[in-house]
C-alpha positions as CSV (number, residue, x, y, z in Angstrom):
1,M,-11.0,13.5,4.8
2,K,-11.3,15.6,8.1
3,Y,-11.2,13.8,11.7
4,W,-13.1,16.6,13.4
5,N,-12.3,14.2,16.8
6,L,-8.7,14.8,16.6
7,F,-6.4,17.7,17.1
8,Q,-5.3,18.9,14.2
9,Q,-2.0,18.5,14.4
10,Q,-2.8,14.6,14.2
11,W,-4.9,14.6,10.7
12,Y,-1.5,14.3,8.7
13,T,-1.0,11.1,11.1
14,Q,-4.1,9.7,10.7
15,N,-4.2,10.1,6.7
16,L,-0.8,8.3,6.6
17,V,-2.4,5.6,8.9
18,D,-5.3,5.1,6.7
19,A,-3.1,4.9,3.6
20,F,-0.9,2.3,5.4
21,N,-4.3,0.1,6.2
22,A,-5.5,0.6,2.6
23,N,-2.0,-0.7,1.3
24,E,-2.3,-3.6,3.4
25,A,-5.9,-4.6,2.7
26,L,-4.8,-4.5,-0.9
27,W,-1.7,-6.9,-0.2
28,D,-4.0,-9.4,1.4
29,E,-6.6,-9.3,-1.3
30,L,-3.6,-10.0,-3.5
31,K,-2.7,-13.1,-1.6
32,A,-4.5,-15.6,-3.6
33,R,-3.0,-14.5,-6.9
34,R,0.9,-14.8,-5.3
35,K,-0.4,-18.5,-4.0
36,L,-1.6,-19.3,-7.7
37,R,1.8,-17.6,-9.4
38,R,4.0,-19.9,-7.2
39,R,2.2,-23.1,-8.3
40,L,2.1,-22.2,-11.8
41,F,5.7,-20.8,-12.3
42,S,8.9,-22.2,-10.8
43,L,11.0,-18.9,-10.4
44,T,13.3,-17.7,-7.6
45,G,12.2,-15.8,-4.3
46,Q,13.5,-12.9,-5.8
47,E,11.4,-13.0,-9.2
48,Y,8.7,-13.8,-7.2
49,K,8.7,-11.0,-5.0
50,A,9.6,-8.7,-7.7
51,L,6.5,-9.9,-9.4
52,D,4.3,-9.4,-6.2
53,L,5.7,-5.4,-5.6
54,L,5.2,-5.0,-9.2
55,E,1.5,-6.4,-9.1
56,F,1.0,-4.4,-6.0
57,E,2.4,-1.1,-7.1
58,A,-0.1,-1.5,-10.3
59,L,-3.2,-1.6,-8.4
60,R,-2.6,0.7,-5.6
61,P,-3.9,4.3,-6.1
62,L,-1.1,7.0,-6.8
63,D,0.1,8.8,-3.7
64,D,-1.0,12.4,-3.7
65,C,1.6,14.8,-2.8
66,I,0.1,18.0,-3.1
67,G,-0.3,20.1,-0.4
68,I,1.9,17.9,2.2
69,Q,3.9,20.1,4.5
70,T,7.0,18.6,5.3
71,V,9.3,19.2,8.6
72,P,12.8,20.1,7.4
C-alpha cells in the first residue's frame, strides 16, 4: 500500500506500523478464547503462553518478505 501523504522513506515504516496494529487487533480478538482456555484447563503459565502463541501464529497472515530492502 502506498502512502502518498508521507515521504517515500517513511512508507516502509508505515507498513511495519500497520502490520503491528493488525497483529495487536488479532491478539485482542483472541482474548475471549484465552480466558475460556484458562477456565477449562489447568495448565502451567508456560503452557498457557505456548498455546496462546501457537493459536495467534496460526491465525495471523504470513509475513511477506519479498521486495523488502534491508540496510546492512
